[in-house]
C-alpha positions in Angstrom: 28.1 215.1 27.7 29.8 212.9 25.2 32.0 210.2 26.5 34.0 209.4 23.3 34.8 211.4 20.2 35.9 209.4 17.2 38.1 211.4 14.8 38.4 210.0 11.3 38.9 210.8 7.7 36.0 210.6 5.2 37.7 207.5 3.7 37.5 205.7 7.1 33.8 206.6 7.6 32.6 203.0 7.6 35.2 202.0 10.2 34.2 205.0 12.4 30.5 204.2 12.1 31.1 200.5 13.0 33.2 201.5 16.0 30.8 204.1 17.1 27.8 201.7 16.9 29.8 199.1 18.9 30.7 201.6 21.6 27.2 202.9 21.8 26.0 199.3 22.3 28.2 199.2 25.3 26.5 202.2 26.7 29.0 205.0 25.8 27.8 208.3 24.4 29.8 208.6 21.1 30.2 211.5 18.7 31.7 210.4 15.4 30.7 212.8 12.6 27.7 211.3 11.0 27.4 214.1 8.4 30.3 214.9 6.1 32.1 218.1 6.8 34.7 219.7 4.7 38.2 219.3 6.2 38.6 223.0 6.5 35.4 223.4 8.6 36.1 220.3 10.7 38.8 221.9 12.9 36.6 224.5 14.6 33.9 222.0 15.4 36.3 219.4 16.7 38.1 221.6 19.1 34.9 222.4 21.0 33.9 218.7 21.0 37.3 217.5 22.1 37.3 219.8 25.1 34.0 218.3 26.2 34.8 214.6 25.9 36.6 212.1 28.1 38.3 210.1 25.4 39.3 210.8 21.8 39.8 207.8 19.5 41.7 208.7 16.3 41.4 206.3 13.4 44.6 206.1 11.5 44.9 204.8 7.9 46.9 205.6 4.8 44.5 208.4 3.9 44.1 209.9 7.4 47.8 210.4 8.2 47.8 213.2 5.6 44.8 215.0 7.1 45.9 218.1 9.0 42.6 218.2 11.1 43.3 214.6 12.3 46.8 215.5 13.3 45.4 218.6 15.2 42.8 216.4 16.9 45.4 213.8 17.9 47.8 216.4 19.3 45.1 218.2 21.3 43.8 214.9 22.7 47.3 213.7 23.5 48.1 217.0 25.3 44.8 216.6 27.3 45.8 212.9 28.1 42.7 211.5 26.4 44.0 210.0 23.1 43.6 206.4 21.9 45.1 205.3 18.6 43.2 202.9 16.4 44.2 201.7 13.0 42.1 200.8 10.0 43.6 197.4 9.2 42.2 197.5 5.7 44.5 200.4 4.9 47.2 200.5 7.6 49.0 203.8 8.0 52.7 204.5 7.7 54.4 205.5 11.0 52.5 208.2 12.9 53.9 211.5 13.8 52.1 211.7 17.1 52.5 208.1 18.3 54.8 207.7 21.3 56.6 204.4 21.8 54.7 203.6 25.0 51.3 204.2 23.4 49.2 201.3 22.4 48.0 201.0 18.8 44.7 199.1 18.6 43.2 197.5 15.4 39.7 198.7 14.6 38.7 195.1 13.8 39.6 193.9 17.3 36.5 195.2 19.1 37.1 193.1 22.2 40.5 194.7 22.7 39.0 198.2 22.1 36.3 197.5 24.6 38.8 196.5 27.2 41.0 199.5 26.5 38.1 202.0 26.6 36.9 200.5 29.9 40.3 200.7 31.4 40.8 204.2 30.2 37.5 205.4 31.6 38.2 203.8 35.0 41.4 205.7 35.2 39.6 209.0 34.4 37.1 208.7 37.2 38.0 211.0 40.0 37.9 209.5 43.4 35.9 211.4 46.0 37.8 213.2 48.7 37.6 211.6 52.1 35.2 213.3 54.5 36.5 211.4 57.5 37.4 213.7 60.4 40.0 212.8 63.0 
């Protein structure tokens, strides 16, 4: 099972690759789209992958905010309570249509902060075992 899915536009490929390598180095299983896929074909693949992952990181930039598949990924992940917003600081996006005021927006270049946020998110996702104690 994949722990983290990184959704990104083709223009943010280098940022996605660097982030994926960093997260893999921390022991997470990451899927990030190593092979280019046409935007039209990406949606069907992503929805299956999104359903089988614990966390979806969406990389936002000036180019990605106009991508319909990225918006669909973000909405699906948000609705499943597994969305994390990350911005490409080299090409910061305009305001995001799916960003809520209480949601954190992380910078892709701040790997320490991303590491902390991912760890905290994953700790919250762990289900606690039911008590087997009998009275």
